[in-house]
C-alpha positions as CSV (number, residue, x, y, z in Angstrom):
1,M,0.0,0.0,-0.1
2,K,2.8,2.5,0.9
3,E,4.5,1.6,-2.4
4,A,1.4,2.4,-4.3
5,V,1.1,5.8,-2.7
6,L,4.6,6.6,-3.3
7,I,4.4,5.7,-6.9
8,I,1.3,7.8,-7.3
9,I,3.1,10.8,-5.6
10,L,6.1,10.4,-7.8
11,I,4.0,10.1,-11.0
12,A,2.1,13.3,-9.9
13,L,5.4,15.1,-9.3
14,F,6.9,14.2,-12.6
15,V,3.7,15.2,-14.5
16,S,3.5,18.5,-12.7
17,G,7.3,19.0,-13.3
18,Y,6.8,18.3,-17.0
19,F,4.1,20.9,-17.4
20,L,6.0,23.5,-15.2
21,M,9.2,22.9,-17.4
22,K,7.0,23.4,-20.5
23,K,5.8,26.8,-19.4
24,I,9.3,27.9,-18.3
25,D,10.5,26.8,-21.7
26,F,7.7,28.8,-23.5
27,F,8.6,31.8,-21.2
28,M,12.4,31.5,-22.1
29,D,11.9,31.1,-25.8
30,D,9.6,34.2,-25.9
31,N,12.2,36.0,-23.8
32,L,15.0,35.1,-26.2
33,K,13.1,36.2,-29.2
34,K,12.5,39.6,-27.6
35,I,16.2,39.9,-26.6
36,E,17.3,38.9,-30.2
37,K,15.0,41.5,-31.6
38,E,16.3,44.3,-29.3
39,T,20.0,43.4,-30.2
40,K,19.2,43.5,-34.0
41,K,17.8,47.0,-33.4
42,A,21.0,48.1,-31.5
43,E,23.5,46.7,-34.0
44,H,26.5,49.0,-34.2
45,S,27.3,50.3,-37.8
46,F,30.4,52.0,-38.9
47,I,32.1,53.3,-41.9
48,V,35.8,53.7,-42.6
49,L,36.9,57.1,-43.9
50,T,40.4,56.7,-45.3
51,K,42.7,59.5,-46.6
52,E,42.2,58.3,-50.2
53,L,38.6,59.8,-50.2
54,S,38.1,63.3,-51.3
55,D,36.2,65.9,-49.3
56,E,33.1,65.4,-51.4
57,E,33.3,61.6,-51.1
58,L,33.6,62.0,-47.2
59,A,30.7,64.2,-47.1
60,S,28.7,61.9,-49.3
61,E,29.6,58.9,-47.0
62,I,28.5,60.6,-43.9
63,K,25.3,61.9,-45.5
64,Q,24.4,58.2,-46.7
65,F,25.2,56.9,-43.2
66,R,23.0,59.6,-41.5
67,N,20.2,58.8,-43.9
68,K,20.3,55.1,-43.3
69,H,20.8,55.5,-39.5
70,G,18.6,58.4,-38.7
71,K,19.0,58.6,-34.9
72,S,22.7,58.1,-34.7
73,D,25.7,59.8,-33.3
74,I,28.8,60.1,-35.6
75,I,32.1,59.8,-33.7
76,I,35.2,60.5,-35.7
77,Y,38.3,58.6,-34.2
78,S,42.0,58.7,-35.4
79,N,44.3,56.1,-34.6
80,L,47.2,58.6,-35.0
81,P,49.0,60.3,-32.1
82,A,47.8,63.8,-31.3
83,N,51.0,65.4,-32.5
84,Q,51.1,63.5,-35.9
85,N,49.7,64.4,-39.3
86,S,48.1,61.8,-41.5
87,D,51.3,61.8,-43.7
88,G,53.5,60.9,-40.7
89,S,55.0,64.4,-40.2
90,E,54.9,66.0,-36.7
91,I,52.5,68.8,-36.1
92,K,54.4,72.1,-35.2
93,K,52.7,74.5,-32.7
């Protein structure tokens, strides 16, 4: 008799655990889809502006980027030291 009650309790636990895990799986899957959708919206984009581009081409590239990414900030970063020109010569003050 004790074994039968124990078996019934274990079966009830497994069945309830199965349905609980199914709900958790649905919640996690839905949450993952929302997170993936947000990260796609927040993808970082960049353009490379090299010294081979003319002033008109630079302005055109920046304008195209601004049109494609309306709410964006444009940060211009140089990997040259602060006291060096793009041709490698030193800036004189």
